[in-house]
N, C-alpha and C positions, 0 to 999 in steps of 0.2 A: 503492500499499499505507500503511496506517497504522498511525502508531508506536504505542507499550503505552506508558501510562501510566508504566511504569518507567524507557522511553528518552524521555520528556519531560521528566521529573522530574531526572533525571541532565544532560539541556541545560540544565535551567534553575538547579539547582545550579553548574554549572561557570559560567556565564553570569553568576552571584550573585558569584560566589567571584572571578571576574576582574575585575566591578564594584568589590568592595572592594578589591582591589591597584592598580587604574588610579586610585581614589580617595584612595588614601594614596601613590600617586606625585605626584599634584597635590598636595596638601597640605604634602608634603615640599618640593615644587617639586625633582624627581627625572625624570629619562627612563629607558628603560629601560637606558640604557647605566650610568647609576648603580650599578642594580644588580649590574652586573657589577665594576665599579670599585671597589666598599666591601667591606669584610671581610665573609666569611659571618656573622661574628657579630655584626654591625655592632646596636649597640644600635635602631637606627628600625625596621633589617628585622625586630627579634626583638619591636616594637611592632606592626610590620603581621602578622607570624607566628600573634601571641595576637588581633589581632583577626579574623585567618582561620579561626581555631579559635572562637572565640567567636560571630560571624555567620555560619558557612555550615561543611557538610558534609565540605570538602576534607579528603583524608589527609595526614598528615604529610608523605609522598613528595613528596607534589603542591607545597606548601607549598615544602619543604625546592629542589626544581627552578626551580618562576616566580618565587622571590626572590634563587635563587641563594646558598643558602647551606650547599652540601656536601650529604653524606647525612642522609637520613631519621635517621640515629641522632646526628648530629652534632647537626642539630634538637632532638631528643628530650634530650637533653643540656642544649642550653641552656635551652632550658623549662623543665625540672624544676629546675635552677640558678636560673633568675630567679624560677621560684613560689617556692622556696623562701627564697630572701632576701629576698622581699616580704612573706614571712607574719611576718616577725621586728618 
């Protein structure tokens, strides 16, 4: 059975997002375990979340879960305040 275009695209978007995470972890010299050990609002996690928002179609919920940043509401709050602080 042939997959639909939207299913193929969703898989491609998920792979792209996962690639950004893997590249980010490699650049930070972090392991998957570091995502668990570090604080939900760790500045490096926040930078990686910004990269994911800029480079992929990943949802806030997916990013929050994948980076171990708590709830999507918490991540939205962090992103809002970070954007606000950097505009000054």
